[in-house]
C-alpha positions in Angstrom: 111.0 107.4 119.5 113.0 105.7 116.9 112.3 106.7 113.2 112.5 103.4 111.1 114.7 103.5 108.0 113.2 103.3 104.5 115.4 100.0 103.7 117.3 97.6 105.7 120.5 96.1 104.1 120.9 92.5 105.4 124.1 90.9 105.7 125.8 87.9 107.1 129.9 87.9 106.9 132.4 85.1 108.0 136.4 86.4 107.7 136.1 88.2 104.1 137.3 91.4 105.3 138.0 92.8 101.8 134.8 91.4 100.1 132.9 92.8 103.0 134.6 96.5 102.9 134.0 96.9 99.0 130.3 95.7 99.2 129.7 98.1 102.3 131.1 101.1 100.6 129.1 100.0 97.4 125.9 101.2 100.0 127.4 103.8 101.6 126.9 105.6 98.0 123.5 104.7 97.2 121.6 108.0 96.0 119.0 107.5 98.3 120.1 107.7 101.5 117.6 106.6 104.1 118.7 103.1 105.0 120.2 100.7 107.7 122.9 98.2 107.2 122.7 95.4 109.8 125.8 93.1 109.6 125.9 89.9 111.3 129.3 88.3 112.0 129.6 84.6 112.3 133.3 85.1 113.6 133.1 84.4 117.3 136.4 86.8 117.6 134.1 89.7 115.7 137.0 89.8 113.3 134.4 91.9 111.1 133.7 94.8 113.9 136.6 97.1 112.8 135.8 96.8 109.0 131.7 97.7 110.0 132.1 100.4 112.5 134.8 102.5 110.4 131.3 103.8 108.5 129.2 105.7 109.6 126.1 105.4 113.0 123.9 103.9 109.6 125.8 101.0 109.9 125.4 98.3 112.5 127.7 95.6 113.4 126.2 92.4 115.3 128.5 89.4 116.5 126.8 86.0 116.6 128.0 84.2 119.6 128.6 81.2 117.3 129.0 80.5 113.7 125.1 79.9 113.1 125.7 79.4 109.3 125.3 81.8 106.3 120.8 81.1 106.5 120.6 81.6 110.6 122.6 84.2 110.7 120.9 86.5 107.6 117.2 86.2 109.6 119.2 87.4 112.4 120.1 90.0 110.4 116.3 90.5 109.6 115.5 90.3 113.5 117.7 93.0 114.2 116.1 95.1 111.0 113.7 97.9 111.1 113.1 99.3 107.5 110.4 99.0 105.2 111.9 97.4 102.3 114.6 94.7 103.3 117.6 93.9 100.8 119.1 90.7 101.5 122.9 91.2 100.1 125.9 88.8 100.2 129.4 90.6 101.7 130.5 89.6 98.0 128.1 91.2 96.2 128.2 95.0 95.6 125.0 96.6 94.6 125.1 100.2 92.0 124.7 103.5 93.5 121.4 103.9 92.2 120.0 100.1 93.0 118.0 101.3 96.0 116.8 104.2 94.4 115.6 102.6 91.4 113.4 99.5 93.4 111.6 102.5 95.2 110.7 104.6 92.6 109.5 100.7 91.0 107.4 99.7 94.2 105.9 103.4 94.2 104.8 103.1 90.5 103.9 99.3 91.1 102.5 99.1 94.9 100.8 96.0 94.8 103.4 93.4 94.8 105.9 92.2 97.1 108.9 92.3 95.7 111.0 94.2 93.2 114.0 93.0 91.3 116.5 94.2 88.6 119.3 93.0 86.6 122.2 92.4 87.7 126.3 91.5 86.1 128.5 88.8 86.9 132.3 90.3 88.0 134.7 87.3 87.3 137.8 87.8 88.9 140.1 85.0 87.7 140.9 83.6 84.3 140.7 79.9 85.1 136.9 80.3 86.4 136.3 82.7 83.1 137.1 79.7 81.1 134.7 77.5 83.0 132.2 79.7 82.6 132.5 80.4 79.5 132.2 84.5 80.0 135.0 87.4 80.4 137.4 88.4 83.0 135.4 91.4 84.9 132.1 92.3 84.1 129.5 90.3 82.1 125.8 91.0 81.6 123.2 88.9 82.6 120.6 91.2 81.4 117.7 89.8 79.4 117.5 90.7 75.6 114.8 93.2 76.0 115.2 97.1 76.3 117.4 98.6 79.0 115.2 99.6 81.5 112.1 97.8 80.2 109.1 97.2 83.3 107.7 93.8 83.3 104.6 93.8 85.8 103.8 90.0 87.1 101.1 88.1 89.1 102.2 85.7 91.6 102.0 82.3 89.4 102.7 84.2 85.9 106.1 85.3 88.0 106.7 82.0 89.3 106.3 80.3 85.3 108.7 83.1 83.9 111.4 83.0 86.9 111.7 79.1 86.7 111.9 79.1 82.7 114.6 81.8 83.3 112.6 84.3 81.0 112.9 87.4 83.4 116.6 87.2 83.2 119.0 84.4 82.5 120.6 85.0 86.1 119.5 86.3 89.2 121.0 88.0 91.9 119.3 88.8 95.2 121.0 91.6 96.2 119.6 93.4 93.3 115.6 93.0 95.0 114.1 94.8 97.6 111.0 93.1 99.6 108.0 94.6 101.8 109.5 93.6 105.3 106.0 92.4 106.2 105.9 90.2 103.5 109.1 88.9 104.3 108.1 88.2 107.5 104.8 86.3 106.9 106.7 84.2 104.3 109.3 83.2 107.0 112.3 85.2 106.2 115.3 83.7 104.4 114.4 80.0 103.4 116.4 77.4 105.7 116.1 73.6 104.5 119.4 72.1 105.6 122.0 73.7 102.7 122.7 76.9 101.2 122.6 75.7 97.6 119.6 77.2 95.9 118.6 79.0 98.7 118.6 83.0 96.7 116.7 81.4 94.5 114.3 79.7 97.1 113.7 83.2 98.6 113.2 85.0 95.4 110.8 82.4 94.2 108.6 82.6 97.5 108.7 86.7 98.1 107.6 86.9 94.6 105.3 84.3 94.9 103.4 86.2 97.5 101.9 89.0 95.9 103.6 88.7 92.5 106.5 91.2 91.3 108.1 94.3 89.4 111.4 93.7 87.4 113.2 96.5 85.4 116.0 95.0 82.7 118.4 97.1 84.0 122.0 95.9 86.2 121.7 97.3 89.6 124.6 95.3 91.2 127.0 92.4 90.4 128.1 88.7 91.6 131.5 88.3 92.3 132.8 85.2 90.5 135.9 84.4 92.9 137.5 80.8 94.0 136.5 81.4 97.4 133.2 80.1 96.1 134.0 76.5 95.8 136.4 76.0 99.0 133.2 74.6 100.8 132.8 71.1 101.6 129.3 71.3 100.8 129.4 68.4 97.6 127.4 66.4 100.0 124.6 68.3 100.6 124.0 68.6 96.7 122.2 65.1 97.5 119.2 66.8 99.6 119.4 70.6 98.1 116.8 69.8 95.1 114.3 67.7 97.0 114.6 70.0 99.6 114.1 73.0 97.7 111.0 71.5 96.2 109.4 70.7 99.7 110.4 74.0 101.5 108.8 76.0 98.3 106.0 74.1 97.9 104.4 74.3 101.2 104.9 77.7 101.0 103.0 78.1 97.5 101.3 75.3 96.7 98.1 77.2 97.3 98.7 78.7 93.9 95.6 78.5 91.6 98.3 77.2 88.8 100.3 75.1 90.8 100.5 72.0 89.2 102.1 73.4 86.2 104.4 75.9 88.3 106.1 73.1 90.1 106.4 71.2 86.9 108.6 74.3 85.9 110.1 74.6 89.4 111.2 71.0 89.2 113.2 71.3 85.6 114.4 74.3 87.2 116.3 72.7 90.1 117.2 69.5 87.7 119.0 71.6 85.3 120.6 73.4 88.0 121.9 70.2 90.0 123.0 69.0 86.7 125.2 72.2 85.7 126.4 72.6 89.1 127.3 69.1 89.7 129.1 69.4 85.7 130.7 72.7 86.9 132.3 71.3 90.1 133.8 68.0 88.8 135.7 70.1 85.9 136.7 72.6 88.5 137.9 69.6 90.7 139.7 68.0 88.1 141.3 71.3 87.3 142.6 71.9 90.3 143.7 67.8 90.9 141.4 67.7 94.3 140.8 64.0 94.5 139.0 64.3 97.8 135.7 66.5 95.9 136.5 64.2 92.8 135.5 61.3 95.1 132.6 63.1 96.7 131.2 64.4 93.5 131.1 60.5 91.9 129.4 59.2 95.5 126.8 62.5 94.9 125.9 61.7 91.1 124.6 58.2 92.2 122.8 59.3 94.7 120.9 62.4 92.9 120.4 60.5 89.2 118.1 57.7 91.7 115.8 60.8 92.9 112.7 60.4 91.0 112.5 63.8 89.2 116.2 64.0 88.5 116.1 60.6 86.5 115.6 62.4 83.4 118.3 64.5 83.3 120.7 61.9 83.6 121.6 61.5 79.8 121.9 65.5 79.6 124.6 65.5 82.6 126.4 62.6 81.0 126.5 65.0 77.8 127.7 67.5 80.0 130.4 66.4 81.8 132.0 64.0 79.0 130.8 66.0 76.0 130.4 69.2 76.5 130.6 70.5 73.1 127.5 67.9 72.0 125.4 69.3 74.8 125.7 72.8 73.6 124.8 71.8 70.3 121.8 70.0 71.3 120.7 72.6 73.8 121.4 75.5 70.9 119.3 72.9 68.3 116.3 73.0 70.7 116.6 77.0 71.1 116.4 77.1 67.5 113.2 74.4 67.2 111.3 76.2 70.0 112.0 79.8 67.9 110.7 78.4 64.6 
C-alpha cells in the first residue's frame, strides 16, 4: 500500500526551465521532508522533463498532451496529487526552507481551519520594473506592520473582510499557503472562470472562506517580478476578469451570514486591483513603446468603466494614469483621515 505524503506541491509549467529549476530547488531543501512534488507540463514537447527528473523520487513529472492553460494544468496537478495538504505554487515563486514546517505547525496548533497562510516578499529582477512598482531591485518585504511571527486566527467571515481590505498582508502569495485537501476538493480546486487574472486571490478567498484561516506574519517565500510577467497577450481578458471573479466567488460563499458586507468589500478590492493593474500595464506599454498593447488597453478602458461596480472608480483611474503624484497624495490624505 502506498503511503501518502503529508503535503503535495502542485506546479504547472511551460518552457521556463531556469525559474522552474530554482523553485524546485527551494522545495527540495524544505526542513519538513514528507512531501511530494507534482509538475504538470503544458509543453507538448515535454521540455520540463529533464529538469524535474534531475531531482529525487518525490518529484513527479506529468506531461499534458496539449497546452491546457494555467488553471486547468494546476487542477491536473491537484488530480495527480495525494497529500493531506496542498500547496499551489507558481514555477517562478520560490518558497523558503521553513515554509512547510511553519505552516504545518500552525495547522497542528489551530486545526479547525481549511487554510494556513504566511507572508511573502517581492523579489524584483529588473531596474525598470522596480521603478514602475516603486520598489527596490532584489528583496522587498510584503509583511504586515505587526510583530514578526505574530499569529492571527480568523473565522470565514472575518477572514474575507480582512482579506479584501489587505488588512492581513499588503500583498498575498498563494505559494505561501497550505490548504487541506478535502477542503480544496469540496470548493472546486483552482478557480477557473476564463482568465488567469485574479485567480490566486479567488483561490485564497474561497479556501479561507470555507472554514476560516490562521495566519503568521512571517515571509515564507517570494513572488518574482520579471518582464516575462507582462509578455502575455491577455489584455482583453481584463474586461471579464472582475465580473467573472465576483460571480465565481459569490456562488461559493454567498451563504455566509455577513455576505452583503463581504461582497461590498470584494467589489472594492476587485475595482482597485483593476484600476492599478490597468494603469501599470498602460505605463509599461508606453515605456516599451508597445503600440498594439496601448491600443488594446484603450479599448479595455471603455468597456471596463461601463461595468456598474467600476463606474465610481473612473476618476481614480484617470488620476493614477495621468497624475500619479496627485493620486498618491489623495491616498495618503485619506489614510491619515482614517487613522485620526
